[in-house]
C-alpha positions, 0 to 999 in steps of 0.5 A, a space after each residue: 611575661 612577654 619578651 616583647 614584640 618584633 616588627 613582624 609581631 607588631 604588624 601582625 597584631 595591628 592586622 588582627 585589630 583591623 589595621 594594615 601597617 607596614 614596616 616602613 611606616 613603623 620605622 618612620 613613626 619611630 624617627 618622628 617620635 610617635 613610637 620609641 626605638 626598639 631595644 636590641 638583644 643579641 641572639 648569640 655569637 654570630 647570630 646578630 641582634 633581635 629588635 623588640 618593642 615592649 607591650 606598652 609600645 604595642 598598645 601605643 601603636 594600636 592607639 596611634 593607628 586607631 586615631 590615624 584612621 580618624 584624621 587626615 593629618 599626621 600632625 594630630 597624632 603628636 599629642 598622643 605620646 605627649 599626653 601619654 607621657 604626661 599622665 603615665 610617665 616614662 614607663 609608657 613614653 620615655 623622655 627621648 621619645 617625647 623629645 623627638 615627638 615634640 621636635 618633629 611637630 615643630 619641624 613639620 609645622 614650622 611654616 605655620 609659625 606666624 599663624 600660631 604666634 598670632 593665634 596664641 597671642 589672641 587667645 592669651 589676651 582674650 582669655 585674660 582681658 578685662 571686660 572694660 579693656 578698650 578693643 584698641 588696647 587689646 589689639 596693641 597688646 596682641 600685636 606686641 605679643 605676636 612680634 615678641 613670639 616671632 622675633 624674641 625682641 621686646 620692650 619689657 617695660 612697654 609690654 608690662 604696661 600694656 598688660 596692666 592696661 588690658 588685664 589690670 593693675 597689681 591685685 594680690 586678691 585677684 586670680 591674676 593681674 597684669 604683672 602675673 599675666 606678663 610673667 606667664 607670657 614671658 615664661 612660655 616664650 622663653 621656654 619656646 626659644 630655649 627648648 634645645 637647652 632643656 635637659 631631661 631633668 627639666 621635663 621630669 620636673 615639669 611633669 611633676 609640677 603639672 600633675 601637682 597642679 592638676 591635682 590642686 586644680 581638681 580640688 579648687 576648680 569649683 571655687 575658681 569657677 565661681 569667680 565672676 571674671 575668671 570663672 570661664 577659665 575654670 571648667 570642670 575636670 574631665 580627665 578621661 576626656 584628656 586621656 581618652 585618645 591615648 587609652 588602648 582598647 581591647 580589640 577582639 581577635 576574630 575567630 574566623 577571617 578578618 575583623 569586620 569593619 562597621 561598613 561590613 567590609 573585611 579589608 583592614 584600614 591602611 595607616 598612611 605614614 
């Protein structure tokens, strides 16, 4: 059984896979939550501590490097540890790493908060609005949701009324209605504002609920997809498409010389921190 990987071993494995990564980049990715912290183990009295990562984190590093080569923005990588935690759990990505990744993403994208709030509100209303809902009413609801997301202040009775106008009145037989859509929006916004108060136990509960919901949806998506109004919200389950960016690939080890790139050059791809 592997005793784990030192930083030098991670760098060497990355090089064999065709990537150039530095110790500085690895340390920065640990700080950001893209990688977990190494575990320390004493070498013996007076001989210091040796820091090693498990094989799962070595695989995660290679996945991150492979995807880093495809994107100009480091921000796109934060989905990888989050998705890995959702589907494979703490054996691959521990909760402290997950939380660092999510907090880092929020800090790095904070200057785009107003844009994200409006984009979220627009997508939320567009996905649930009745075909007969007037464009003016949709716009008013989008504005009120955007302001709610930005300030945390809202007239709940007013927003609920707007949801009923745009999504529809209470209807237990429908997949959703105005009051349930309002409750979903409120839950999302409350969690976003109370994030710092959440415990690891809340994350583990949310993951269990998510996996249960995914299994339930897989069994029901055909029926849900047949709904005339909300069928567009029930695409076929493509689990591999969700997980593909997080799956480690077997990187062939070169017999002679460095692994060749598709363009024929043998230079390793350099990962930008």
